[in-house]
Residue, then its C-alpha position, 0 to 999 in steps of 0.5 A: x798215391x795221388x797228390x790230392x790223396x797224399x794232402x787228404x791224409x796230411x789234413x788228417x794227420x795234422x788234425x789228429x795231432x792237433x786234437x790230442x791235447x785238445x780234450x782239456x781245452x774243449x772242456x774248459x771252453x764248455x764249462x766257460x760258455x755254460x757258466x757265462x751263460x747259465x749265470x743270467x736270467x733275462x726274464x721276458x718279452x713277447x718273443x720269449x713269452x710266447x716261445x714259453x707259451x707253447x711249452x706250458x701248453x704242451x705240458x699243461x694242457x697236451x695242446x699246441x694252442x696257447x689260449x690260456x696264455x696269449x694274453x702275456x705276448x704280442x707276438x702270436x698266431x691267430x687261426x680259427x679263432x684259436x691263438x698259437x705261437x708264430x715261432x719256429x717251435x723247436x726250443x718250446x719242445x725243448x724247454x718241455x721236459x725241465x717245465x714238466x719237471x718243475x711242475x713235479x716240484x711246485x705243483x699245478x698252481x705257481x706263483x709268478x716267482x716260480x714261473x720265472x723260475x720255470x722259465x729259467x729252467x727251460x732257458x738253460x737246458x733249451x738255449x744255453x746248454x746247446x750254445x755251450x755244446x755249440x762251442x765245442x763243435x766250434x772249436x773242433x771245426x776250426x782245428x779241422x780246417x788246420x788253422x791250429x789251437x789257438x786259432x781254434x780256442x780263442x775265436x771260439x772264445x770271441x764267437x761265445x762270449x765276444x758277439x751277440x751269441x752271448x746275451x742270446x744264449x741266456x734268453x728263450x730265443x730261437x737264433x742260437x739254437x739255430x746257428x748251433x745246428x747250422x754248425x753241427x752239420x757244416x762240421x760233419x760235412x767238412x769232415x766227409x768232404x775233406x775225408x778227415x773223417x769217415x763217410x758213414x750213413x750215420x755221420x750223414x743222417x745226423x748232419x741232415x738231421x741238424x739242418x732239419x732241426x735248424x728250420x724247426x728252431x727258426x723259419x729263417x734258418x732256411x737260408x743257412x740250409x740252402x748254403x750247406x747243401x749248395x756246399x754238400x753237393x758240390x764238395x761231397x765226393x761220393x754223391x750218394x752221402x746226399x741220399x743220407x743227407x737227405x734221409x736225416x733231414x726228412x725225419x727230423x721235419x717229419x714232426x714239424x710238418x704234422x706240427x704244422x698240419x695240426x696247429x696251421x691246417x697244412x704240413x706247408x703253412x708256417x706259423x707267420x701266415x697266421x701271425x696277427x703281424x701284417x708285415x710277417x705276411x709281406x716279401x716272398x718269405x718272411x718278409x724278405x725283399x730287396x734289401x735296403x741301403x739305410x737298414x744295411x748300414x743300420x745293421x752293420x755300421x750304425x750305433x743303433x743296431x751295427x753288428x760291427x759297433x757291438x763286435x768289432x773283432x768281426x771286421x776281420x772276417x774280411x781279410x780271414x775269408x781271403x786267407x781261407x780262399x788261398x788254401x786248397x783245404x777250406x776253399x769251398x768251406x770259406x764260400x760257403x761261410x760267406x754265403x750264410x753270412x751274406x744270406x742273412x745280412x740280405x735278410x735282416x736288411x731288406x724285412x720291413x721290420x729290420x730293427x727287430x723291436x727292442x734290442x742293441x744289434x742286428x738280431x736276425x743275423x744271429x744264426x749266421x754268427x758262428x760262420x762270421x767267426x770261422x771266417x775271422x779265424x782264418x786271420x790267425x794263420x797269416x798272424x802266426x806266420x808274421x814275424x818281429x814286431x808286425x806279428x806283436x802288434x797284429x796279435x795285440x791289435x786282434x786281442x784287443x779287438x776281442x776284448x772290447x767286444x767280449x766287455x761290450x757283450x758282457x755289459x749288454x747281457x748284465x745290464x738286459x738285451x732287450x733296449x727300448x727300440x726308442x734308445x738310437x744308441x743303446x750302449x752310449x745312452x742306455x746299456x753303458x750307463x746302466x751297467x756303470x752305475x750298478x743297474x744290472x738284470x733290469x728287464x722288469x717284464x715277466x714271463x707272464x706279463x704283456x708289459x713291464x712291470x714296476x720291479x725287476x724280473x730279470x736276475x743273476x746268481x750273485x743277486x739271488x746270493x744277495x749281492x747288489x750292483x757290479x759285485x753280483x758279477x764278482x761270482x762269474x768272474x771268480x768262476x771264469x778268470x780261472x778259465x781263461x788262465x788255463x787256456x792262456x796257459x795251454x795255448x797262449x796267445x800265438x806262439x805256443x807250440x800247438x798254435x803254430 
């Protein structure tokens, strides 16, 4: 038996031995994420309203035109005197079944409160649920990479709750859905490339379908798709698998192209071509051009939109990348993940509207965050190999960075991620002060209004139950702390046998 085959068989045996006790861990991670995501409703905004307008048009008018609703958003496309959603349509399509079911209950004439309830149901099914499933996919990929249950568990928690994945899994955006679909394809391709899984046609069809859907969720998903295709070309042992990968992508791209043809006159005309914002028409694709040093600093290190300010644990992606590159088994996927991260940094640092409107972080990077987390997971193996006080300090430092990141994301999610663009230090000047005084769910813009109103349209389930201020988060802590304790007891922090 050749050495490469022996290595692949050993990798498969290791992955199988790790996977045996992991079913309960995966379930706990899924429930933890879904409870956290589903606990909050962020109400409206131009982006969310535009997507929900398309959902309403599909269900209520059986049309792609959002003419009856377009007055509630500035994010729209105009073609031949008709208005359309300027975003990729998948999230709107995914939310349609929930809205159709809601219409059977509330009837055709919905009040503003009922309409926001319908938008919550659409968000829960179209964004929150896929995002929670994505946490399980991420966990399984880290285990398959041979990084252990400790790395798989806590990096899953860190990505899902310690990055912008948390707040944007509670709002009707497409970034998280795109991230999950890219991650699914990466997981399937890695299994095929390393012989950990059978390279069946079905696997490649699903991987390709996920790539096509990623583009339908966010047009910027093309950047991640390109990196994954390069990875597939150079990593798949059987090149004919690429045909099935392409067929899977074609199957899911066909409905998207049909939508483009009907709404925008050509299968290859993106919605942004007709956006009422001229900035969308700049550059080669979505306004992409040469990166700006100012924007690059702004999206990574500034208090205004800095990725590492709001999620400091992601700084470990750099040493994690180095650790993964030193392993034959993970070298190729590490290069791919670094490419995905780099491509989205390029996107966000080069487009004219790099600030991405209201918010607290680099929103256009969200689809790449699971790949940042994948690189950061590479840090756990070197930490496990260290001994004595060095191991304790390294483990403590990494966990402290994760805890700080999760706390900051909880603050942003509880108060509301839509921070006015004029606030230069979102956490220091806006989010933390409001959180400290119990001003939660502060968004006053309804899913059907163009501008903020006078009363909050957002809420969390504690508030629905009658609790106010910080007390409204008590049910969330009550539901999630037992899950955290279960995970701690099952895998520990780095010393248990499953993580070593």
